[in-house]
C-alpha positions in Angstrom: 14.4 -21.1 -10.6 14.6 -17.3 -10.3 14.9 -15.1 -13.3 16.0 -11.5 -12.5 15.5 -8.8 -15.1 16.5 -5.1 -14.8 14.1 -2.9 -16.7 15.3 0.7 -17.4 12.5 3.1 -17.8 14.5 6.2 -17.8 18.2 7.0 -18.0 19.0 6.3 -14.3 15.8 4.8 -12.9 15.6 1.1 -12.5 13.1 -1.4 -11.2 14.1 -5.0 -10.6 11.6 -7.6 -11.8 12.0 -11.2 -10.4 10.1 -14.2 -11.8 9.0 -16.2 -8.8 8.8 -20.0 -8.9 5.0 -20.0 -8.6 4.5 -18.0 -11.9 4.3 -14.6 -10.2 6.4 -11.6 -10.8 7.9 -9.4 -8.0 8.8 -5.8 -8.8 11.3 -4.0 -6.4 12.2 -0.4 -6.5 15.1 1.0 -4.6 15.8 4.7 -4.9 18.0 7.0 -2.8 15.9 9.1 -0.5 12.9 6.8 -0.6 12.1 3.5 1.2 12.5 0.3 -0.8 9.1 -0.8 -2.1 8.1 -4.1 -3.6 5.0 -5.9 -4.7 4.1 -9.2 -6.3 1.9 -9.6 -9.4 0.4 -12.3 -11.5 1.9 -11.1 -14.8 5.1 -9.3 -15.8 3.1 -6.6 -17.6 1.3 -5.7 -14.3 4.6 -5.6 -12.4 6.1 -3.3 -15.1 3.1 -1.0 -15.0 3.2 -0.7 -11.2 6.9 0.0 -11.2 6.5 2.8 -13.8 3.7 4.4 -11.7 5.7 4.3 -8.5 8.9 5.6 -10.1 6.9 8.4 -11.8 5.5 9.4 -8.4 9.0 9.4 -7.0 10.2 11.6 -10.0 7.3 14.1 -9.4 7.9 14.2 -5.6 4.4 12.8 -5.1 5.3 9.4 -3.7 3.8 8.4 -0.4 4.6 5.1 1.1 1.5 2.9 1.3 3.1 0.4 3.7 1.3 1.6 6.8 -2.1 1.9 5.0 -1.8 -1.5 3.5 -1.2 -3.1 6.9 -3.9 -1.2 8.7 -7.1 -3.1 9.7 -10.6 -1.6 9.5 -10.7 -1.7 13.3 -7.5 0.3 13.6 -8.8 2.9 11.1 -12.2 3.2 13.0 -10.3 3.6 16.3 -8.3 6.5 14.9 -11.5 8.0 13.4 -13.2 7.6 16.8 -10.3 9.4 18.6 -9.5 12.1 16.1 -12.7 13.0 14.1 -15.7 12.0 16.1 -15.1 14.3 19.1 -15.2 17.3 16.8 -18.7 16.5 15.5 -22.1 17.6 16.6 -23.8 14.4 17.9 -20.5 12.8 18.7 -22.0 10.6 21.4 -24.3 8.8 18.9 -21.6 8.6 16.3 -19.2 7.1 18.8 -21.7 4.4 19.6 -22.1 3.5 15.9 -18.4 3.4 15.3 -17.9 1.2 18.4 -20.6 -1.2 17.0 -18.7 -1.4 13.7 -15.5 -2.1 15.5 -17.0 -5.1 17.2 -17.9 -6.8 13.8 -15.7 -9.7 13.0 -14.6 -8.2 9.7 -13.2 -5.1 11.4 -10.3 -7.1 12.8 -9.5 -9.1 9.7 -10.2 -6.6 6.8 -7.0 -4.8 5.7 -7.4 -1.4 3.9 
């Protein structure tokens, strides 16, 4: 059974909260000019709080989509660091060796940032 509630936080802003069958709540925000964002929470209060924060960021023009960051692994972040930052540093050879060693760790491929 799905229960859908529309919560108005401001005159024209609206987040959609959906109660999932497993006792969780999903908040969805769709706003013109921004990508649709959604996230699932264990309580309705947490879903409402997150929706207010995201909509506030959108109102202030400070919203940055976290989709890419949330799907990036530690290994991918280390690779980018190795390519973009390490070459600019004094002692870059030694640092590159350390970063490569971290990249080989089993957690680097599975840990999401």
